C-alpha positions in Angstrom: -22.5 -10.3 7.2 -19.3 -8.8 8.8 -16.3 -9.4 7.3 -12.3 -9.4 8.3 -9.1 -8.4 6.1 -6.2 -8.8 8.8 -2.9 -10.4 8.8 -0.2 -10.6 11.1 3.5 -11.2 10.0 6.5 -11.9 12.1 9.8 -11.8 10.0 12.8 -9.9 9.0 13.3 -6.9 6.8 14.7 -8.0 3.3 16.0 -4.7 2.4 16.2 -1.2 4.0 12.8 0.8 3.8 12.3 3.3 0.9 10.2 6.7 1.7 8.5 9.2 -0.4 6.5 12.2 0.6 3.8 13.1 -1.4 1.6 16.7 -1.7 0.1 17.6 1.6 3.1 16.2 3.2 1.7 12.5 3.1 4.4 10.2 3.7 4.6 6.6 2.2 7.4 3.8 3.6 7.7 0.6 1.8 9.9 -2.8 2.2 9.7 -6.2 2.0 10.0 -8.9 4.8 10.7 -12.7 4.7 8.9 -15.3 6.6 10.3 -18.6 6.7 8.7 -22.2 7.9 10.2 -25.5 8.3 8.7 -28.3 6.1 10.6 -31.4 7.1 14.1 -30.5 6.7 13.6 -27.7 4.1 13.4 -24.2 5.0 10.5 -22.3 2.8 10.5 -18.5 2.7 7.9 -16.4 1.5 8.4 -12.6 0.4 5.9 -10.1 1.8 5.7 -6.5 0.4 4.8 -4.0 3.0 3.4 -0.3 2.6 3.2 1.9 5.5 1.6 5.4 5.5 1.5 8.6 7.8 2.9 8.8 11.0 3.6 5.1 11.3 5.7 5.4 7.7 7.9 7.9 9.4 8.4 6.2 12.5 9.2 2.8 10.0 11.6 4.8 8.1 13.5 6.0 11.1 13.9 3.0 13.1 13.7 -0.3 10.5 16.8 -1.5 8.9 17.4 -4.5 6.5 17.9 -7.6 8.5 15.9 -6.4 11.7 13.0 -8.5 13.2 9.8 -7.4 13.0 6.3 -8.0 13.7 3.4 -6.2 12.0 -0.5 -6.3 11.4 -2.3 -5.0 8.3 -4.5 -5.8 5.9 -4.0 -7.4 2.4 -4.5 -5.4 -0.5 -4.2 -6.2 -4.5 -3.7 -3.6 -7.2 -2.9 -3.3 -10.7 -0.2 -0.9 -12.6 1.5 -0.3 -15.5 5.1 -0.6 -15.6 7.8 1.4 -17.6 7.6 -1.0 -20.6 4.0 -0.7 -20.7 3.2 -3.9 -19.0 0.2 -4.5 -16.7 1.4 -5.8 -13.4 -0.6 -7.1 -10.4 0.9 -7.1 -7.1 -0.3 -8.0 -3.3 0.7 -5.8 -0.3 0.1 -5.6 3.2 -1.1 -2.1 4.4 
């Protein structure tokens, strides 16, 4: 059976993108976006961590700035890592 892991988001950048270049000139750019919906008279905001790789990462780093509206499409990923304090952290990202 086929499956799909696809998400579409329309929101605003919460911070300027950060970029890092790895060995072999592999580029990673990451930032967060906010999506807001209105429930009755209250606005509810969700924050999403976005990661871009390669040429798309280079373009994103060049043109995206804090506050910009952005529409993107990606897949949901989950990962675990150990932070500086030695604690295991789980995170959800849109790649």
